[in-house]
C-alpha positions in Angstrom: 132.5 -6.2 6.4 134.3 -9.2 4.7 133.8 -12.6 6.0 137.3 -14.2 6.0 137.6 -17.6 7.5 140.8 -19.3 8.7 141.3 -21.2 5.4 141.1 -17.9 3.3 143.6 -16.3 5.6 146.1 -19.2 5.2 145.8 -19.0 1.4 146.4 -15.2 1.4 149.5 -15.6 3.7 151.0 -18.3 1.5 150.5 -16.2 -1.7 151.9 -13.1 0.1 154.9 -15.1 1.2 155.6 -16.4 -2.3 155.0 -13.1 -4.0 156.6 -10.6 -1.5 159.2 -12.8 0.0 160.1 -13.5 3.6 162.3 -10.4 4.0 159.7 -7.8 3.2 156.6 -9.7 4.5 156.6 -8.3 8.0 156.8 -4.7 6.8 154.1 -5.2 4.2 151.9 -7.0 6.8 152.4 -4.1 9.3 151.4 -1.5 6.6 148.5 -3.5 5.5 147.3 -3.7 9.1 147.6 0.0 9.5 145.7 0.7 6.3 143.0 -1.8 7.3 142.7 -0.1 10.8 142.4 3.3 9.1 139.7 2.1 6.8 137.8 0.5 9.6 138.0 3.7 11.7 136.8 5.7 8.6 133.8 3.4 8.1 133.0 3.6 11.9 133.2 7.4 11.8 131.0 7.6 8.7 128.4 5.4 10.3 128.5 7.5 13.5 128.1 10.7 11.5 125.1 9.3 9.5 123.5 8.1 12.8 124.1 11.6 14.4 122.5 13.3 11.4 119.4 11.0 11.6 119.1 11.8 15.3 119.5 15.5 14.6 116.8 15.4 12.0 114.5 13.5 14.4 115.2 16.0 17.2 114.5 18.9 14.8 111.1 17.4 13.8 110.3 16.9 17.5 111.2 20.5 18.3 109.1 21.8 15.4 106.1 19.7 16.6 106.6 21.0 20.2 106.7 24.6 18.9 103.5 24.1 17.0 101.7 22.7 20.0 103.0 25.6 22.2 101.7 28.1 19.6 98.3 26.4 19.6 98.2 26.5 23.4 99.2 30.2 23.4 96.3 30.9 21.0 93.9 29.0 23.3 95.1 31.0 26.3 94.7 34.3 24.4 91.3 33.4 23.2 90.2 32.5 26.7 91.7 35.7 28.1 89.7 37.7 25.5 86.5 35.8 26.3 86.8 36.4 30.0 86.6 40.1 30.7 88.3 40.4 34.1 87.0 44.0 34.6 83.5 42.8 34.0 83.9 40.0 36.5 85.2 42.5 39.1 82.2 44.8 38.6 79.8 41.8 38.8 81.4 40.8 42.1 81.2 44.3 43.5 77.6 44.6 42.4 76.8 41.2 44.0 78.5 42.3 47.2 76.4 45.4 47.3 73.2 43.5 46.7 74.1 41.0 49.5 74.9 43.9 51.9 71.6 45.6 51.1 69.7 42.4 51.5 71.3 41.9 54.9 70.4 45.5 55.9 66.8 44.9 54.8 66.7 41.7 56.9 67.9 43.6 59.9 65.3 46.4 59.4 62.4 44.0 58.9 62.0 42.9 62.5 62.2 46.5 63.7 59.5 47.6 61.2 57.3 44.7 62.4 57.6 45.8 66.0 56.4 49.3 65.1 59.7 51.1 65.4 60.8 53.6 62.8 63.3 52.4 60.2 65.8 55.0 61.3 66.1 53.3 64.6 69.5 52.0 65.5 70.2 48.4 64.8 71.1 47.8 68.5 68.6 45.6 70.2 66.3 47.4 72.6 66.4 46.4 76.2 63.1 46.0 78.1 62.7 47.8 81.3 60.9 46.1 84.1 58.1 48.1 85.6 
């Protein structure tokens, strides 16, 4: 705050001793010290309050920015959910499964048809009898 060197302090002490007198000087010095300490605490508290307010403003800006980013992510997720029709995907998977099963059944029936057996024959392999 103030830059008081040793020489300035000596000059102030001599002037105070002459003006106030040696009887009242210790009492006045004690009160001046108390007021100086109070003023110093007040300045420190004001600095801390100002710093706290700056940090609070910064945190509020960061919170607002995070909320905006979260909202944009929610919109992206909702758009993606709307674009992807889960029911349509399930139907497509079921249809594909049916097509695969039918293709497998056709592949099983193909060797039997080539051998001359009817299509309604059981899928069990025929055993040859020795004659």
